[in-house]
Phi, psi and omega in degrees: 000129181258126181242131175261129173245137181225029173292117186296329183294338183295319188285350173275354183251107179293139177077019178295143179236159172241136174239132178242129179239153175277181183290350175269358180086009180276132178292123181245347181199139177208133178199163173281143178275153179236176184284355179280350179063025184229144173234138175253108184241105181258344187270351183269135177278159175304141181160190181255132180226165171244140175238148176231134174257124190236135176220131182043052176063018175241136178279119181273327182200142172227136182203172179272145178231120180249119179257130177233163176257000000 
């Protein structure tokens, strides 16, 4: 599954990472973000998740992510 992220402020932050957690708060995915604004996530099942964009130990954004097939 290919996900496009486009918060412009992220790309001004070197070393920004994304963390995705399930509704139980368990970390299910974590990676560094790149300038392509895309994530390829094949291991996540359809459902509701929360994502956080983190840079230099500060959370820049947290939001809901709904994956469908």
